[in-house]
Structure formats: structure tokens, C-alpha cells
C-alpha positions as a Markdown table, in Angstrom:
| # | Residue | x | y | z |
|---|---|---|---|---|
| 1 | Met | -106.8 | 12.7 | -82.0 |
| 2 | Leu | -106.4 | 12.4 | -78.3 |
| 3 | Pro | -103.4 | 14.1 | -76.6 |
| 4 | Thr | -100.3 | 12.0 | -76.3 |
| 5 | Ser | -98.6 | 14.2 | -73.7 |
| 6 | His | -98.4 | 13.4 | -70.0 |
| 7 | Ala | -101.3 | 15.7 | -69.2 |
| 8 | Pro | -104.5 | 13.8 | -70.0 |
| 9 | Glu | -107.5 | 15.8 | -71.3 |
| 10 | Thr | -110.4 | 15.9 | -68.9 |
| 11 | Phe | -114.1 | 15.5 | -69.8 |
| 12 | Asp | -117.2 | 15.7 | -67.7 |
| 13 | Tyr | -118.6 | 12.6 | -69.4 |
| 14 | Leu | -117.2 | 9.7 | -71.4 |
| 15 | Ile | -119.9 | 8.1 | -73.4 |
| 16 | Val | -119.1 | 4.7 | -74.9 |
| 17 | Gly | -121.2 | 4.0 | -78.0 |
| 18 | Ala | -122.5 | 6.5 | -80.6 |
| 19 | Gly | -125.9 | 5.1 | -81.4 |
| 20 | Phe | -129.2 | 6.6 | -80.4 |
| 21 | Ala | -128.5 | 6.2 | -76.6 |
| 22 | Gly | -125.1 | 7.8 | -76.7 |
| 23 | Cys | -125.8 | 10.6 | -79.2 |
| 24 | Val | -129.0 | 11.7 | -77.5 |
| 25 | Leu | -127.4 | 11.9 | -74.1 |
| 26 | Ala | -124.2 | 13.6 | -75.4 |
| 27 | Glu | -126.3 | 16.3 | -77.1 |
| 28 | Arg | -128.4 | 17.0 | -74.0 |
| 29 | Leu | -125.4 | 17.1 | -71.6 |
| 30 | Ala | -123.5 | 19.5 | -73.9 |
| 31 | Ser | -126.3 | 21.8 | -75.1 |
| 32 | Gln | -128.3 | 21.9 | -71.9 |
| 33 | Leu | -125.7 | 21.7 | -69.1 |
| 34 | Gly | -122.7 | 23.0 | -70.9 |
| 35 | Leu | -120.7 | 19.8 | -70.0 |
| 36 | Arg | -117.8 | 18.5 | -72.0 |
| 37 | Val | -118.4 | 15.1 | -73.5 |
| 38 | Leu | -116.2 | 12.6 | -75.2 |
| 39 | Leu | -118.2 | 10.3 | -77.4 |
| 40 | Ile | -116.5 | 7.2 | -78.7 |
| 41 | Asp | -117.4 | 4.2 | -80.8 |
| 42 | Arg | -115.5 | 1.1 | -82.0 |
| 43 | Arg | -117.0 | 1.6 | -85.5 |
| 44 | Asp | -115.9 | 4.2 | -88.0 |
| 45 | His | -119.1 | 6.2 | -87.9 |
| 46 | Leu | -121.9 | 7.7 | -85.9 |
| 47 | Gly | -125.4 | 6.2 | -85.5 |
| 48 | Gly | -124.7 | 2.7 | -84.3 |
| 49 | Asn | -127.0 | 0.2 | -86.1 |
| 50 | Ala | -129.1 | 3.0 | -87.5 |
| 51 | Tyr | -126.2 | 4.2 | -89.7 |
| 52 | Asp | -127.1 | 4.8 | -93.3 |
| 53 | Cys | -124.9 | 5.8 | -96.3 |
| 54 | Thr | -124.8 | 5.8 | -100.1 |
| 55 | Asp | -123.4 | 2.7 | -101.6 |
| 56 | Ala | -121.2 | 2.4 | -104.7 |
| 57 | Ala | -124.2 | 2.9 | -106.9 |
| 58 | Gly | -125.3 | 6.0 | -105.1 |
| 59 | Val | -128.3 | 4.4 | -103.4 |
| 60 | Leu | -128.9 | 5.3 | -99.8 |
| 61 | Val | -128.9 | 2.1 | -97.8 |
| 62 | His | -129.0 | 1.0 | -94.2 |
| 63 | Arg | -125.7 | -0.8 | -93.5 |
| 64 | Tyr | -127.2 | -2.8 | -90.7 |
| 65 | Gly | -130.6 | -3.6 | -92.0 |
| 66 | Pro | -133.8 | -1.6 | -92.2 |
| 67 | His | -134.6 | 0.9 | -89.4 |
| 68 | Ile | -138.1 | 2.3 | -89.5 |
| 69 | Phe | -139.0 | 5.1 | -87.1 |
| 70 | His | -142.4 | 4.9 | -85.4 |
| 71 | Thr | -143.6 | 6.1 | -82.1 |
| 72 | Asn | -146.6 | 7.3 | -80.1 |
| 73 | Ala | -144.4 | 9.6 | -77.9 |
| 74 | Gln | -144.8 | 13.2 | -78.8 |
| 75 | Lys | -141.7 | 14.1 | -76.6 |
| 76 | Val | -139.5 | 11.8 | -78.7 |
| 77 | Val | -140.8 | 13.3 | -81.9 |
| 78 | Asp | -140.3 | 16.9 | -80.7 |
| 79 | Tyr | -136.7 | 16.1 | -79.6 |
| 80 | Leu | -135.6 | 14.5 | -82.8 |
| 81 | Ser | -137.3 | 17.1 | -84.9 |
| 82 | Gln | -134.7 | 19.6 | -83.8 |
| 83 | Phe | -132.2 | 17.6 | -85.9 |
| 84 | Thr | -134.1 | 16.4 | -88.9 |
| 85 | Arg | -137.0 | 17.0 | -91.2 |
| 86 | Trp | -139.3 | 14.0 | -91.8 |
| 87 | Arg | -140.5 | 12.0 | -94.8 |
| 88 | Pro | -143.9 | 10.4 | -94.0 |
| 89 | Tyr | -143.7 | 6.7 | -94.5 |
| 90 | Gln | -145.9 | 3.8 | -93.4 |
| 91 | His | -144.1 | 0.5 | -93.4 |
| 92 | Arg | -145.6 | -2.5 | -95.1 |
| 93 | Val | -144.3 | -6.1 | -95.1 |
| 94 | Leu | -145.2 | -9.1 | -97.2 |
| 95 | Ala | -144.5 | -12.7 | -96.3 |
| 96 | Asp | -143.5 | -15.1 | -99.1 |
| 97 | Val | -145.6 | -18.3 | -98.3 |
| 98 | Gln | -147.0 | -21.0 | -100.5 |
| 99 | Gly | -146.2 | -19.2 | -103.8 |
| 100 | Gln | -147.8 | -15.9 | -102.7 |
| 101 | Gln | -146.6 | -12.7 | -101.0 |
| 102 | Leu | -149.2 | -11.9 | -98.3 |
| 103 | Pro | -149.5 | -9.0 | -95.8 |
| 104 | Met | -147.8 | -9.4 | -92.5 |
| 105 | Pro | -149.0 | -9.1 | -89.7 |
| 106 | Ile | -151.8 | -11.5 | -90.6 |
| 107 | Asn | -154.9 | -9.5 | -91.6 |
| 108 | Leu | -158.1 | -9.9 | -93.5 |
| 109 | Thr | -156.4 | -9.8 | -96.8 |
| 110 | Thr | -153.9 | -12.5 | -95.7 |
| 111 | Ile | -156.6 | -14.9 | -94.7 |
| 112 | Asn | -158.8 | -14.3 | -97.8 |
| 113 | Arg | -155.9 | -14.8 | -100.2 |
| 114 | Leu | -154.3 | -17.7 | -98.5 |
| 115 | Tyr | -157.6 | -19.7 | -98.2 |
| 116 | Gly | -159.4 | -18.4 | -101.3 |
| 117 | Leu | -162.1 | -16.8 | -99.2 |
| 118 | Ser | -164.1 | -13.5 | -99.2 |
| 119 | Leu | -164.6 | -12.9 | -95.5 |
| 120 | Asp | -165.4 | -9.6 | -94.0 |
| 121 | Ser | -163.9 | -8.5 | -90.7 |
| 122 | Ala | -166.5 | -10.3 | -88.6 |
| 123 | Gly | -166.0 | -13.4 | -90.7 |
| 124 | Ala | -162.2 | -13.2 | -90.3 |
| 125 | Ala | -162.6 | -12.9 | -86.5 |
| 126 | Ala | -164.8 | -16.0 | -86.4 |
| 127 | Phe | -162.4 | -17.9 | -88.7 |
| 128 | Leu | -159.5 | -17.2 | -86.4 |
| 129 | Ala | -161.5 | -17.9 | -83.3 |
| 130 | Ala | -162.4 | -21.3 | -84.6 |
| 131 | Arg | -158.7 | -22.2 | -85.2 |
| 132 | Ala | -157.2 | -20.6 | -82.1 |
| 133 | Thr | -156.0 | -22.9 | -79.4 |
| 134 | Ala | -157.3 | -22.1 | -75.9 |
| 135 | Leu | -154.4 | -22.2 | -73.4 |
| 136 | Pro | -154.7 | -21.7 | -69.6 |
| 137 | Glu | -151.6 | -19.5 | -69.6 |
| 138 | Leu | -149.4 | -17.8 | -72.2 |
| 139 | Arg | -145.8 | -18.6 | -71.3 |
| 140 | Ser | -143.9 | -18.6 | -74.6 |
| 141 | Ser | -143.8 | -16.8 | -77.9 |
| 142 | Arg | -145.5 | -19.8 | -79.5 |
| 143 | Asp | -148.3 | -19.7 | -77.0 |
| 144 | Val | -149.2 | -16.1 | -78.0 |
| 145 | Val | -149.5 | -17.0 | -81.7 |
| 146 | Val | -151.5 | -20.3 | -81.4 |
| 147 | Ser | -153.9 | -18.7 | -78.9 |
| 148 | Gln | -154.7 | -16.1 | -81.6 |
| 149 | Val | -154.5 | -17.9 | -84.9 |
| 150 | Gly | -154.0 | -21.7 | -84.3 |
| 151 | Glu | -151.4 | -24.2 | -85.3 |
| 152 | Glu | -151.6 | -24.0 | -89.0 |
| 153 | Leu | -151.1 | -20.3 | -89.4 |
| 154 | Tyr | -148.4 | -20.5 | -86.7 |
| 155 | Arg | -146.5 | -23.0 | -88.8 |
| 156 | Thr | -147.0 | -21.1 | -92.0 |
| 157 | Phe | -145.9 | -17.6 | -90.8 |
| 158 | Phe | -144.0 | -17.9 | -87.5 |
| 159 | Glu | -142.4 | -21.3 | -86.8 |
| 160 | Gly | -139.6 | -21.2 | -89.4 |
| 161 | Tyr | -139.1 | -17.5 | -89.3 |
| 162 | Thr | -138.7 | -17.5 | -85.5 |
| 163 | Arg | -136.3 | -20.4 | -85.5 |
| 164 | Lys | -134.1 | -18.7 | -88.1 |
| 165 | Gln | -134.3 | -15.3 | -86.5 |
| 166 | Trp | -133.5 | -16.4 | -82.9 |
| 167 | Gly | -131.8 | -19.7 | -83.4 |
| 168 | Arg | -134.3 | -21.5 | -81.1 |
| 169 | Asp | -137.9 | -22.6 | -81.1 |
| 170 | Ala | -140.6 | -20.2 | -80.3 |
| 171 | Thr | -141.4 | -22.3 | -77.2 |
| 172 | Glu | -138.1 | -21.2 | -75.7 |
| 173 | Leu | -138.7 | -17.5 | -76.2 |
| 174 | Asp | -140.5 | -15.0 | -74.1 |
| 175 | Lys | -144.0 | -14.2 | -75.2 |
| 176 | Ser | -143.0 | -10.6 | -75.9 |
| 177 | Val | -141.3 | -11.6 | -79.2 |
| 178 | Thr | -144.5 | -12.4 | -81.1 |
| 179 | Ala | -146.7 | -10.0 | -79.1 |
| 180 | Arg | -144.9 | -7.3 | -81.1 |
| 181 | Val | -146.7 | -8.6 | -84.3 |
| 182 | Pro | -150.4 | -8.5 | -83.5 |
| 183 | Thr | -153.0 | -10.2 | -85.7 |
| 184 | Arg | -155.7 | -8.1 | -87.3 |
| 185 | Thr | -159.1 | -8.9 | -88.7 |
| 186 | Asp | -159.4 | -5.8 | -90.9 |
| 187 | Ala | -157.5 | -4.9 | -94.1 |
| 188 | Asp | -155.0 | -2.6 | -92.4 |
| 189 | Asp | -151.7 | -3.7 | -93.9 |
| 190 | Arg | -149.4 | -1.3 | -92.1 |
| 191 | Tyr | -146.8 | -3.1 | -90.1 |
| 192 | Phe | -147.0 | -0.5 | -87.3 |
| 193 | Gln | -150.0 | 1.4 | -86.0 |
| 194 | Asp | -148.2 | 4.2 | -84.2 |
| 195 | Arg | -149.5 | 7.7 | -84.6 |
| 196 | Phe | -146.2 | 9.0 | -85.9 |
| 197 | Gln | -144.5 | 7.0 | -88.7 |
| 198 | Cys | -141.7 | 8.5 | -90.8 |
| 199 | Met | -138.1 | 8.4 | -91.9 |
| 200 | Pro | -135.5 | 11.2 | -91.5 |
| 201 | Leu | -135.7 | 13.1 | -94.7 |
| 202 | Glu | -131.9 | 13.2 | -95.3 |
| 203 | Gly | -131.2 | 9.9 | -93.5 |
| 204 | Tyr | -130.3 | 8.9 | -90.0 |
| 205 | Thr | -126.6 | 9.7 | -90.3 |
| 206 | Arg | -127.3 | 13.3 | -91.2 |
| 207 | Met | -129.6 | 13.5 | -88.1 |
| 208 | Phe | -126.9 | 12.1 | -85.9 |
| 209 | Glu | -124.3 | 14.5 | -87.3 |
| 210 | Arg | -126.5 | 17.5 | -86.4 |
| 211 | Met | -127.1 | 16.0 | -83.0 |
| 212 | Val | -123.4 | 15.9 | -82.0 |
| 213 | Asp | -122.4 | 19.1 | -83.9 |
| 214 | His | -121.6 | 21.0 | -80.7 |
| 215 | Pro | -118.3 | 22.5 | -79.4 |
| 216 | Asn | -118.6 | 20.6 | -76.2 |
| 217 | Ile | -118.8 | 17.2 | -77.9 |
| 218 | Arg | -115.8 | 15.4 | -79.3 |
| 219 | Phe | -116.5 | 12.3 | -81.3 |
| 220 | Leu | -113.8 | 9.7 | -81.8 |
| 221 | Pro | -114.6 | 6.8 | -84.1 |
| 222 | Asp | -112.5 | 3.6 | -84.3 |
| 223 | Thr | -111.9 | 3.9 | -80.5 |
| 224 | Asp | -112.3 | 1.2 | -78.0 |
| 225 | His | -113.1 | 2.1 | -74.3 |
| 226 | Ala | -110.5 | -0.5 | -73.1 |
| 227 | Glu | -107.7 | 1.2 | -75.1 |
| 228 | Leu | -108.1 | 4.7 | -73.8 |
| 229 | Gly | -105.6 | 4.1 | -71.1 |
| 230 | Gly | -104.4 | 7.3 | -69.4 |
| 231 | Thr | -105.0 | 9.5 | -72.4 |
| 232 | Val | -108.1 | 11.1 | -71.0 |
| 233 | Arg | -110.0 | 11.5 | -67.7 |
| 234 | Trp | -113.7 | 11.8 | -67.0 |
| 235 | Arg | -116.0 | 12.4 | -64.1 |
| 236 | His | -118.6 | 9.9 | -65.2 |
| 237 | Leu | -118.8 | 7.1 | -67.7 |
| 238 | Val | -122.0 | 6.2 | -69.6 |
| 239 | Tyr | -121.7 | 2.8 | -71.2 |
| 240 | Thr | -124.1 | 1.7 | -73.9 |
| 241 | Gly | -122.1 | -1.4 | -75.0 |
| 242 | Pro | -122.7 | -5.0 | -73.8 |
| 243 | Val | -122.9 | -5.0 | -70.0 |
| 244 | Asp | -121.4 | -8.5 | -69.8 |
| 245 | Glu | -118.4 | -7.4 | -71.8 |
| 246 | Phe | -117.8 | -4.5 | -69.5 |
| 247 | Phe | -117.5 | -6.9 | -66.6 |
| 248 | Gly | -115.3 | -9.3 | -68.4 |
| 249 | Tyr | -118.0 | -11.9 | -68.8 |
| 250 | Cys | -117.5 | -12.7 | -65.1 |
| 251 | Phe | -120.9 | -14.6 | -64.9 |
| 252 | Gly | -120.6 | -15.9 | -68.5 |
| 253 | Pro | -121.7 | -14.3 | -71.8 |
| 254 | Leu | -125.2 | -13.0 | -72.3 |
| 255 | Pro | -126.7 | -14.6 | -75.4 |
| 256 | Tyr | -127.2 | -12.3 | -78.3 |
| 257 | Arg | -128.4 | -12.8 | -81.9 |
| 258 | Ser | -126.4 | -11.3 | -84.7 |
| 259 | Leu | -127.0 | -10.8 | -88.4 |
| 260 | Arg | -124.9 | -11.2 | -91.5 |
| 261 | Phe | -125.9 | -8.8 | -94.4 |
| 262 | Glu | -125.5 | -9.5 | -98.0 |
| 263 | His | -125.8 | -6.2 | -99.9 |
| 264 | Arg | -126.4 | -6.1 | -103.6 |
| 265 | Thr | -127.2 | -3.6 | -106.3 |
| 266 | Leu | -129.4 | -4.7 | -109.2 |
| 267 | Asp | -129.6 | -3.2 | -112.7 |
| 268 | Gln | -133.3 | -2.6 | -112.5 |
| 269 | Glu | -135.4 | 0.1 | -110.9 |
| 270 | Trp | -137.4 | -2.0 | -108.5 |
| 271 | Leu | -137.3 | -5.6 | -107.2 |
| 272 | Gln | -140.3 | -6.0 | -104.9 |
| 273 | Pro | -143.6 | -4.1 | -104.2 |
| 274 | Val | -142.7 | -3.1 | -100.6 |
| 275 | Ala | -139.6 | -2.4 | -98.6 |
| 276 | Val | -139.4 | -5.7 | -96.8 |
| 277 | Val | -140.4 | -9.2 | -97.8 |
| 278 | Asn | -140.2 | -12.0 | -95.2 |
| 279 | Tyr | -139.3 | -15.6 | -96.0 |
| 280 | Pro | -140.6 | -17.8 | -93.2 |
| 281 | Ala | -139.9 | -21.1 | -94.9 |
| 282 | Pro | -137.1 | -23.0 | -93.0 |
| 283 | Glu | -135.4 | -24.1 | -96.2 |
| 284 | Val | -134.8 | -20.5 | -97.2 |
| 285 | Pro | -131.5 | -19.5 | -95.4 |
| 286 | Tyr | -132.3 | -15.8 | -95.1 |
| 287 | Thr | -135.2 | -14.2 | -93.1 |
| 288 | Arg | -136.0 | -11.2 | -95.3 |
| 289 | Ile | -135.0 | -9.0 | -98.3 |
| 290 | Thr | -135.1 | -5.2 | -97.9 |
| 291 | Glu | -135.3 | -2.7 | -100.8 |
| 292 | Tyr | -134.2 | 0.7 | -99.5 |
| 293 | Lys | -135.7 | 3.1 | -102.0 |
| 294 | His | -139.2 | 2.3 | -100.6 |
| 295 | Leu | -138.0 | 3.6 | -97.2 |
| 296 | Thr | -136.1 | 6.7 | -98.4 |
| 297 | Gly | -138.2 | 7.8 | -101.4 |
| 298 | Gln | -135.0 | 8.1 | -103.5 |
| 299 | Arg | -135.3 | 8.1 | -107.2 |
| 300 | His | -132.6 | 6.0 | -108.9 |
| 301 | Pro | -132.5 | 3.8 | -112.1 |
| 302 | Arg | -131.0 | 1.0 | -110.1 |
| 303 | Thr | -132.0 | -0.5 | -106.8 |
| 304 | Ser | -130.0 | -1.8 | -103.8 |
| 305 | Ile | -131.2 | -4.7 | -101.6 |
| 306 | Thr | -130.1 | -6.6 | -98.5 |
| 307 | His | -130.5 | -10.3 | -97.6 |
| 308 | Glu | -130.4 | -10.9 | -93.9 |
| 309 | Tyr | -128.9 | -14.1 | -92.4 |
| 310 | Pro | -129.3 | -14.4 | -88.6 |
| 311 | Thr | -126.3 | -15.9 | -86.9 |
| 312 | Asp | -124.8 | -16.4 | -83.4 |
| 313 | Gln | -121.5 | -14.9 | -84.6 |
| 314 | Gly | -120.7 | -11.2 | -85.0 |
| 315 | Asp | -121.8 | -7.9 | -83.4 |
| 316 | Pro | -124.6 | -8.3 | -80.8 |
| 317 | Tyr | -127.9 | -7.0 | -82.2 |
| 318 | Tyr | -130.7 | -8.6 | -80.3 |
| 319 | Pro | -130.7 | -9.7 | -76.7 |
| 320 | Ile | -132.4 | -13.0 | -76.7 |
| 321 | Pro | -135.6 | -12.8 | -74.6 |
| 322 | Ala | -135.7 | -16.0 | -72.6 |
| 323 | Pro | -136.1 | -16.6 | -68.9 |
| 324 | Glu | -132.6 | -18.0 | -68.3 |
| 325 | Asn | -131.1 | -15.0 | -70.0 |
| 326 | Ala | -133.1 | -12.6 | -67.9 |
| 327 | Ala | -131.9 | -14.3 | -64.8 |
| 328 | Leu | -128.3 | -14.0 | -66.0 |
| 329 | Tyr | -128.7 | -10.4 | -66.8 |
| 330 | Glu | -130.0 | -9.7 | -63.3 |
| 331 | Arg | -126.7 | -10.8 | -61.9 |
| 332 | Tyr | -124.9 | -8.3 | -64.1 |
| 333 | Ala | -127.5 | -5.6 | -63.3 |
| 334 | Gln | -126.8 | -6.0 | -59.6 |
| 335 | Leu | -123.1 | -5.6 | -60.3 |
| 336 | Ala | -123.8 | -2.6 | -62.4 |
| 337 | Glu | -125.7 | -0.9 | -59.6 |
| 338 | Gln | -122.7 | -1.5 | -57.3 |
| 339 | Thr | -120.2 | 0.1 | -59.7 |
| 340 | Pro | -119.7 | 3.8 | -58.9 |
| 341 | Gly | -119.2 | 6.4 | -61.6 |
| 342 | Val | -120.7 | 4.3 | -64.3 |
| 343 | Thr | -124.2 | 4.3 | -65.8 |
| 344 | Phe | -125.4 | 1.6 | -68.1 |
| 345 | Thr | -128.0 | 2.4 | -70.8 |
| 346 | Gly | -129.3 | 1.4 | -74.2 |
| 347 | Arg | -130.3 | -1.9 | -75.7 |
| 348 | Leu | -127.0 | -3.6 | -74.9 |
| 349 | Gly | -126.2 | -1.9 | -71.6 |
| 350 | Thr | -129.6 | -2.9 | -70.1 |
| 351 | Tyr | -130.1 | -6.1 | -72.2 |
| 352 | Arg | -133.5 | -5.1 | -73.5 |
| 353 | Tyr | -135.1 | -5.4 | -76.9 |
| 354 | Tyr | -135.9 | -1.7 | -77.3 |
| 355 | Asn | -137.2 | 0.0 | -80.4 |
| 356 | Met | -135.4 | 3.2 | -81.5 |
| 357 | Asp | -138.0 | 5.5 | -79.9 |
| 358 | Gln | -137.7 | 3.7 | -76.6 |
| 359 | Val | -134.0 | 4.2 | -76.6 |
| 360 | Val | -134.4 | 7.9 | -77.2 |
| 361 | Ala | -137.0 | 8.1 | -74.4 |
| 362 | Gln | -134.7 | 6.2 | -72.1 |
| 363 | Ser | -131.8 | 8.7 | -72.8 |
| 364 | Leu | -134.1 | 11.7 | -72.3 |
| 365 | Ala | -135.2 | 10.3 | -69.0 |
| 366 | Leu | -131.6 | 9.6 | -67.9 |
| 367 | Phe | -130.7 | 13.1 | -68.8 |
| 368 | Ala | -133.6 | 14.5 | -66.7 |
| 369 | Arg | -132.3 | 12.6 | -63.7 |
| 370 | Ile | -128.8 | 13.9 | -64.3 |
| 371 | Ala | -130.0 | 17.4 | -64.7 |
| 372 | Gln | -131.6 | 17.4 | -61.3 |
| 373 | Thr | -128.4 | 16.8 | -59.5 |
| 374 | Ala | -125.5 | 17.7 | -61.8 |
| 375 | Pro | -124.2 | 21.3 | -61.6 |
| 376 | Ala | -124.2 | 23.0 | -65.0 |
| 377 | Ala | -121.2 | 24.6 | -66.4 |
| 378 | Ser | -120.6 | 28.3 | -65.4 |
| 379 | Gly | -122.9 | 30.6 | -67.2 |
| 380 | Val | -125.1 | 28.0 | -68.8 |
| 381 | Arg | -128.9 | 28.3 | -68.4 |
| 382 | Ala | -131.1 | 25.7 | -67.0 |
| 383 | Pro | -132.3 | 23.0 | -69.5 |
| 384 | Gln | -134.6 | 24.5 | -72.1 |
| 385 | Ala | -137.8 | 23.2 | -73.5 |
| 386 | Leu | -137.7 | 21.1 | -76.6 |
| 387 | Arg | -138.4 | 23.0 | -79.8 |
| 388 | Pro | -139.5 | 21.1 | -82.9 |
| 389 | Ser | -137.8 | 23.7 | -85.1 |
| 390 | Leu | -137.2 | 21.5 | -88.1 |
| 391 | Leu | -140.7 | 20.1 | -88.5 |
| 392 | Pro | -141.7 | 21.0 | -92.1 |
| 393 | Pro | -145.1 | 22.6 | -92.6 |
| 394 | Gln | -146.5 | 19.6 | -94.5 |
| 395 | Leu | -145.9 | 17.2 | -91.7 |
| 396 | Pro | -147.6 | 17.8 | -88.3 |
| 397 | Ala | -145.8 | 16.8 | -85.1 |
| 398 | Val | -148.1 | 13.7 | -84.9 |
| 399 | Ala | -149.1 | 12.2 | -88.2 |
| 400 | Gly | -152.1 | 10.0 | -88.3 |
| 401 | Gly | -152.7 | 7.3 | -90.9 |
């Protein structure tokens, strides 16, 4: 609890938001510079959208949909490995189309099974090249797909899914959206191709708990920045929430896409062959079903699943990458730069569709800039090198696959 006396408690940093961005920065400031940090979050838990917990059946689930850790950044791996051991895991996704469940992203197996062919890699490349639509310039998300695989495969795998996920047609979205899901002509059915692919062995929440377990960090859940009033003081504010909300939506709200989750436990050991099955068909109201035991490796006689329903209502999850939204954000970014004593970071604070590893890297870079100018607390040593002390012997720092 915060003090209720007339003498407010003073912290070096107030960090709003206890997801990856906030927790990483809090840990670095406290452990490396000896600074006092107050970390707050509106929700009743650490970890932001990466929060996981056991449900009523005892199955470890991700409350806000599946979070798969993957990166090529050795520095990010080394940093997080101080707080967790890892379970090697390579994510695979199937798309439910035309009565079949086919690998996604589109690969050699997808093409052969969808069209009843037996092509090799060269044949698949020629097959796609013959159907690709040549465009003078790639401007939208749709352009990226049809330039690679043509109109038919675009309609089968992307059109309905994109409209459900983002609430708008792919022609209205930045090309970065579908560029995240590259087409392949070999049989590699892994969703990601990063060098390091894994899951925290004991879950994300346990990793976050270790991260903020420091005497210089106080974490307050169920706490809103606007409600702190005069109960505390701080030298600097780091804000990882929605930047437009911070400024009272003075230029209008930035568009975000949210999600509604329908969690269920089934009286069977397994439901589907992989962790995630996508449902691109527009008549299916949800975008995907996740089965968590594939992610966690947990053994349990029952299984828990989540249906995801994209919506415009609810917590902001995904900044919508469209030109007009980028222009609106730039107005807020200019205002943020002119606001002394406040740093904006994270997916919501900078209105960027970042992966988890990118947020970690962003926070480590922000800390490095702070460490160059901020005086450390008395008697505290200079920032120390990262030590991957919790890497188990069976998992190298960078795992190939």
C-alpha cells in the first residue's frame, strides 16, 4: 500500500505498465543503478499481455492469447536467461481451409495437399510464380500477398482472416502486416525461423516475478497512474500505456484492435495436432483456436483452449498499421518529445506492432541511454555484463532448428 500520510514517498522512477517494457526497465534501473522504482499496472498481475496462470482445471494457460518467444538477438536471450530456464519449442500453425488443416505460412506441403499435387521445391516456386500478380509497387498488405502467391491463395488464406483480425480490408493495411508471414517453397512448417525459439520453462509470470524481485522495486497492481495523486513523487516517469490516452486524446484516439477471449476446458487430453489452428473463412466468427499444452509441455488428462474474437472494444492490443494512423501518431510523438520528465516506450507508448523480443531490446537500449547520464545510487557499481546464469545445460544460448 502507498502511504496515506502528508509526506509522499519518493522514487527515482515511476514506471506505468508492468509488461515486458516496464519490467525489463525496472529490473535494470534497480539492479544496475541502485535506483528506487515504483512499478504500477491497472491489472491485478505482472506481465501485461504475456501473463500466464493455471486455470480452474490446473492447466497453464495464457490469459491474453498465445505468446511464443522467438528471436535472433543473442543479447535478448542472455538477458532473459537470468530469470528463466527455457523449454525448446518450435511453433507450428495450421489453417482450416476447404475441409483440410494445412500448414501456415504457405509452404510446399500446403500447395501439394490443397491442389492434390506432388511438386518438389522448384516445382512449387514455378507454381507460385505462374500465379503471382506482378505489381509496379507494393503499397498494401494485399499487394504483398498477391505479388507472391496470386489472387486465389490470397482469398483462401488471407482475405477473410485479415478482415476479421484487423476489422478492415488488407488493401487498407500497411504492407508490414502480411510481410510477417512469408511464403515458402520447401517443407519447413515452422511458423518462425529465428535461431532461438523457446518458452519459459515455468511460464512467463514466474519469469516476471524473478525480474522484479528486488528490494528497490515496489510493484503495485490494480493501480492507475491518474489516481496516484500526491501519494508519491518521482524524478522521472516511464509510460508504457497508450500515448494518446496520456495526452487526453487531444488529437483524437489512435485506432487499436482488441480481442475477446473465450476460454474453455475440455474433458479430453488433446483437441488439435498443433498449438494454433487458424480459421480464415469469413463465416467463422473467430480467427484461431489455441491449445496451450502444446506450448507448455504440460501433461494433464484434460486440455484448455481459447477461441479468439477480434473486436474494436476492450483493451488495446494491436496498433493498426495504416498510413493515416501513422500520421496521427506522429502528432502525439511530437508532443511526447516536448514533454519533460516523461519517456514513452513499448508497443502502446510508441504505437508500434512489436514482438516481445523487440520490446525487450527496446527497453535494454533505453536503459543504456539512461545509464550514460543518470547518476547511480551511492555505492552501486557501474552496470554489469549480462550473465545467462539460468541457461540449462541441454539448451544452448542460441538454439538452431
